[in-house]
N, C-alpha and C positions, 0 to 999 in steps of 0.2 A: 629242762623238762618241767612242766607245770603240773601241779596236783591241786585238788580241791580238798579243803579241810572243812569238815562239818563240826561245828561246836555244838555241845549238847542242846542248846536252845534252838536248834535248827538254823543258826546263823552260819552262813557259808562264806569262807574266805579262801582266796586262791593264793598260792605261793609257789616257790621253786623248790625242787628237791633234786639232789644229785644221785638218784638211784636209777640204774638201768637194769634191764632184764638179765643181762649176762653177769652182773656183779654178784658176789657171794655175800654181800652185806645182808643181814637178816632184816626183811621188811615186815613180814608177818610171822605168826606162829607156825604156819604151814610153810614147808620148804620144798624146793625142787627135789624129786626123788622119794618124797614121802607120800603116804596114802592120804587122799583128801578125806576129811572127816564126814561121817554119815550124818545126814540130817533130813528132815521132812518139813515141808511148808505148803501153804495153800497158794496155788498159782492164780494169776489174774483171770484165767479161764474157769476158775472154780474147782479145778481138779487138784487132788493132793499130789505134790511133787516130792519124790524121794531120790536121793543120790543112788540108792541101791537099784531102783528101777531105771534111772537114767543110765548108769554105767552097765546095765545088762542089755541095753538095746542092741539088736543084731545089726551088723553091717556098718556100724559107726566106727570111724577111725579116730575120733577124738572129740573133745568138748572145749568150748571157750566159755568160761563163767565170768561175766563182766559185772562188776559192782559199781553202782552209781546212785546219785540222788538228783532230783529234778532241779534243785537250786544251784547245781554245780556247773558253771559254764564250761570248764575243761572236760566235763563228762560228755558233752554233746559230740565232739569230733569222733571219738571211738564208736559211739552208737551209730552215727551216720555212716562211718566207714564200713562197719559191719553190715549195715542194711544195703549199702551199695554193692557189697561183695557177696550178697546172698547166693547168687547163682554159682559162683566159684566155690563157696563153702559147701553148698549142696553137692556139687560135682566131686569134691574131695571127701564127702561123707563126714563133715564137721558139723556138730550141733552146737548152736549158740544158746545160752541161757542168760537172760538179763536178770540181775538181782538188785532190786532197789532196797535201800537201807532206811527203815524206820519212817516211811511215809504212808499216807492214806492211798488206797487203790485208785480213787478218783483223781488224785493229784498225779499219780504215775501215768494213768491212762491219758490224761490231758496233755502231759508233758511229751510222752512218746508220740502221740498223734501230731502234736505241734511241730515236731522235728522230722516227721515222716517215717518213723520207725514202727513197723507193724508185722515183721516176719518171724519174730522169735518168741520163745516161751519167756514169760515174765513171772517172777516170784518176788514176794516182798518179805523181808526180814522184819516183821512188825514188832517182834519181841526183843530184838537186839542180840539174840543168841549167836548168830553167825558173826556179828561184829566182835563179840567177846571170844568165841571159840577160835576164830581165825586170827585174832590179835590185830584187828583193823583199827582199833582205837589207839591213838598216840597221846602225847601230853597236850597237843593242841586240837584234837578232834579226830576225824576219820581220814584215812589215807585213801582217797578216791580221785579219779577213776582207777580201778584196779582190775586187771584181767588175769585170771588163773587158767592156764591151759592144762587139761587133764586127759590122760589116755583112757581107753575103754576099761582098763583094770582099776581105774581110780587113782593112778599115780600122777602126781603133779609133775608136769614136764617143763613149765615155764611160769614165771610171775612177772607181769608187766605193769609198771606204775606210770601214771601221767597220761596225758592226752595222746601221746604218740605223734608221729609225723605222717608224711605222705605215703610211707611204706608200712603203715601200722598193721594192716591185715597180713601182708607178706611176712613181717617180723613174727607175728603170732604163729603163722603156719610153718615157719622154719624149724620149730621144735619137734615136728612130727616126722 
């Protein structure tokens, strides 16, 4: 499985990691079965995004929070797979939130438009708070792409690292 590592100077390198969603090895500070931390951020649409508001949405079966950066090639396949599965996700009442790490909104907008991703809420962790709070920084940079699947009560149901394979969306949905 390949992941993208972002070094502090926004240099992005890709490498391999042997972590799979079903393994118990600790990947982030947040673990399956734990409450996802509360946070607020400005969305690309200009609205304030909070996890409290998100997790209180009626009729939602779950959430997929996908962390990425535009310079990360392995981040593209999960983003595109989720876009292609938009109808299935809506039918299953799954909300997708894309979370960019430490980039300018114009960069993120151009990147997402360039790969045809337009259906989901997008927020940007411009301060690096989520990077720190979730433990996404490692000795070599950031572990991305990373998908965290959360239920409506805010409990983490799954953590998926790497770009995934042909069954990426199906694998994410199996935890519900």
